[in-house]
C-alpha positions as CSV (number, residue, x, y, z in Angstrom):
1,M,0.4,6.9,-28.1
2,R,2.7,5.2,-25.8
3,K,6.4,4.9,-26.8
4,F,9.2,2.7,-25.4
5,P,12.4,4.4,-26.5
6,G,15.3,2.1,-26.5
7,A,13.4,-0.5,-24.5
8,A,12.8,-4.2,-25.2
9,L,9.2,-4.8,-26.1
10,G,7.5,-7.7,-24.5
11,V,4.4,-9.5,-25.7
12,D,2.5,-12.1,-23.7
13,Q,-0.9,-13.7,-24.6
14,G,-3.3,-16.3,-23.5
15,T,-6.9,-17.7,-23.4
16,E,-8.9,-18.3,-20.3
17,D,-12.2,-19.9,-19.5
18,V,-13.9,-17.2,-17.4
19,F,-17.0,-19.2,-16.4
20,T,-19.4,-22.1,-17.2
21,D,-22.8,-21.5,-15.6
22,F,-25.2,-23.7,-17.5
23,E,-24.1,-27.0,-15.9
24,D,-25.0,-26.0,-12.3
25,G,-27.6,-23.3,-12.8
26,G,-25.2,-20.4,-12.1
27,D,-26.2,-16.7,-11.9
28,M,-25.2,-15.9,-15.5
29,W,-27.4,-18.7,-16.9
30,T,-30.4,-18.2,-14.7
31,G,-30.3,-14.4,-15.2
32,H,-30.5,-13.7,-11.4
33,G,-27.7,-12.6,-9.1
34,A,-24.2,-11.4,-10.0
35,R,-24.0,-10.2,-13.6
36,E,-20.3,-9.7,-13.6
37,R,-17.4,-12.2,-13.6
38,R,-13.7,-11.5,-13.1
39,K,-10.7,-13.8,-13.7
40,A,-7.2,-12.9,-12.5
41,V,-4.4,-13.4,-15.1
42,T,-0.7,-13.5,-14.2
43,F,1.8,-12.7,-17.0
44,S,4.4,-15.4,-17.7
45,E,7.0,-12.8,-16.4
46,P,6.4,-9.3,-15.1
47,F,6.8,-6.3,-17.4
48,K,9.0,-3.3,-16.4
49,S,6.0,-1.0,-16.3
50,V,2.2,-1.3,-16.7
51,P,1.6,-2.9,-20.2
52,L,-1.2,-2.3,-22.6
53,V,-3.7,-5.1,-22.5
54,Q,-6.4,-6.0,-25.0
55,V,-9.1,-8.6,-24.3
56,S,-11.7,-10.3,-26.6
57,L,-14.3,-13.0,-26.6
58,A,-13.0,-16.3,-27.8
59,L,-16.2,-18.2,-27.0
60,W,-19.6,-17.0,-25.9
61,D,-22.5,-19.4,-25.5
62,M,-25.7,-17.3,-25.1
63,D,-29.3,-18.2,-24.8
64,S,-31.2,-17.4,-28.1
65,Q,-34.4,-16.3,-26.4
66,S,-33.1,-12.9,-25.1
67,N,-30.9,-10.1,-26.4
68,V,-27.2,-10.7,-26.5
69,R,-25.4,-8.2,-24.3
70,A,-21.8,-8.2,-23.3
71,D,-19.1,-5.8,-22.0
72,V,-15.5,-7.1,-21.8
73,A,-12.6,-5.3,-20.3
74,A,-9.1,-5.6,-18.8
75,E,-9.0,-3.9,-15.4
76,K,-6.6,-3.5,-12.5
77,V,-3.6,-3.9,-14.9
78,T,-0.2,-4.1,-13.2
79,P,3.2,-5.1,-14.4
80,A,2.5,-8.6,-13.0
81,G,-1.0,-9.2,-14.3
82,F,-4.6,-8.0,-14.6
83,E,-8.3,-8.9,-14.3
84,M,-10.4,-10.0,-17.2
85,V,-14.0,-8.7,-16.8
86,F,-17.2,-9.9,-18.4
87,R,-20.4,-8.1,-17.7
88,T,-24.0,-8.5,-19.0
89,W,-27.3,-7.1,-17.9
90,A,-31.1,-7.3,-18.1
91,D,-32.5,-10.6,-19.3
92,T,-29.4,-11.9,-21.1
93,R,-28.6,-15.5,-20.2
94,V,-25.0,-16.6,-20.7
95,A,-24.0,-20.3,-20.5
96,R,-20.2,-19.9,-20.7
97,V,-17.5,-17.5,-21.8
98,R,-13.9,-17.9,-22.8
99,M,-11.7,-14.8,-23.4
100,S,-8.4,-14.2,-25.1
101,W,-5.9,-11.5,-24.2
102,I,-2.7,-10.0,-25.4
103,A,-0.3,-7.6,-23.5
104,F,2.3,-5.3,-25.0
105,G,4.8,-3.5,-22.8
106,E,8.3,-2.6,-21.8
107,A,10.2,-5.8,-20.9
108,S,13.4,-6.4,-19.0
109,S,16.5,-6.8,-21.1
110,P,20.0,-8.2,-20.4
111,D,21.3,-4.7,-21.3
112,D,19.4,-3.1,-18.3
113,W,21.8,-1.8,-15.7
114,D,21.0,-1.4,-12.1
115,L,23.8,0.9,-10.8
116,Y,22.4,1.8,-7.4
């Protein structure tokens, strides 16, 4: 458990289109090539320390002729932002993905003092 004693708690959230591959025959739709996509996210304002970030699928448009496989994660989390990651494998074909995220962490406060 992470505790923020006496600190202001900040919450930021958003939804991002990660990719759309069916329109132009991209790798995720054809099933050949890169099977991972990353999307950089910048918080509306930086947290004081590295926040906790949760990501989820908001939209996934998959081909019905193969197994549906997906791994979603938040990686490279910093106080300023993170990378949303979508991965699939084998014969799974993905037309498009949208992901939502929420971040919780220590935020700056007007009561913060910077003495030195």
